[in-house]
N, C-alpha and C positions, 0 to 999 in steps of 0.2 A: 679405567679399575672401578670394579664393581665395589658397592659398599656391601659389608654384611649385616646384615639384619638380624638382631635376636631378640627373642621376645621372653619377657619375664614372666607372661603368663597367661594360661587360655581357660575361661570359663563354661562351664556349662551349664543349664538348666535343663532338665529333664522334660519329656512328654510321654504320654503311655507308649506312643510308637518307637522314641528314639531311647528310651532306658538303656537297654540292653545294651546297644551300642555305643553309649557313651559312658558305659560302666564297664565296657570290657576294652573293645576294640581300640576305642578313643584314650581309653587308660593307659594302653599299652603304647599305643604310636606316641603320645605326647612324651613319655616318660621316653622311648628309643630317640626320640628328636631332641632331648634334653630340655626340653621347658621346665624350667624351675619350679611351677606352682601351678595344680590345677586344681581349682576349685567346682566341686561337682554338687548340685543341687537336684536331688532325686524328689519330684515332688510326690511320686506314687508310692514310696520308701517313706516321706516323711523326713528324711535325714539331709545333711548338708556335710558331705565329706572334702577335708582338704589334703591332697595328696603332694608333696615335697621331695626332695633330696633325688632327684631321681638318678642311678647306679646300674649301670649292666642291664638296660633296657624296661626296669619295673622303678617303682619310686619307692625309695627305704622309709619314708615315716607317712603317716595318716593319722589325721584326726579327724573323728565325727563327732555331730550333735543333731539334736531332735532340730526338725523346723521351729522356728518358735526364740529358739538359743542362740547366743551369740557363739560365734569360734574366733579364734584370734589366727587372723594371715599373719606367717612369719617375715622376717625382713627379706626384704626390702622394702616391702609393705607396712607389715608393724602394726597393725590396727584390728578392732573387731568387725568381722563381717555380720550384721545384722540380718539374720536370713527368714525373719517374719511375714517380710513381705512377698514371698514364694510361695 
């Protein structure tokens, strides 16, 4: 019997060449796959976004902050992500 593996989160740090793919295609794909948490650090835009609560192929909740600020990751992580280093 195969063991099921579930992912709690997938995180991406964009580059100039991957920003569009990470922010659109992967965002939808991870939501469809039921990945509970998707932190996305967009270095080009200077923004960190945290997407959570996947439902019907999209994330029902998102929060954003400017790079350099801290942003809270929801449970089960429950800590501030400091995106200043990105």
